C-alpha positions, -999 to 999 in steps of 0.1 A, spaced: 764 738 -182 769 726 -146 757 691 -156 785 689 -183 812 697 -158 798 673 -132 795 646 -159 832 651 -169 841 649 -132 823 616 -128 840 602 -159 874 613 -146 868 598 -112 857 565 -127 888 563 -149 910 571 -118 893 545 -97 895 519 -125 933 523 -126 936 522 -88 913 492 -81 917 473 -113 892 466 -141 856 457 -133 846 423 -147 817 422 -172 796 402 -147 807 424 -117 787 452 -101 799 488 -106 784 517 -87 787 554 -90 772 580 -68 753 608 -85 738 639 -70 710 660 -84 709 696 -74 677 717 -73 690 736 -103 689 703 -123 652 698 -119 630 712 -147 594 725 -146 579 690 -149 602 678 -121 625 657 -143 660 653 -130 685 661 -157 
């Protein structure tokens, strides 16, 4: 459930920044910062 909230937060921030800084061109580079918490790692050490 935490991952869903954080995903929605990332999408919201991306939309806000898109409006503030203008659109990213198709050939441009876009970066987002993602954080994985220890609770997001499963038994086989996959980061969800």
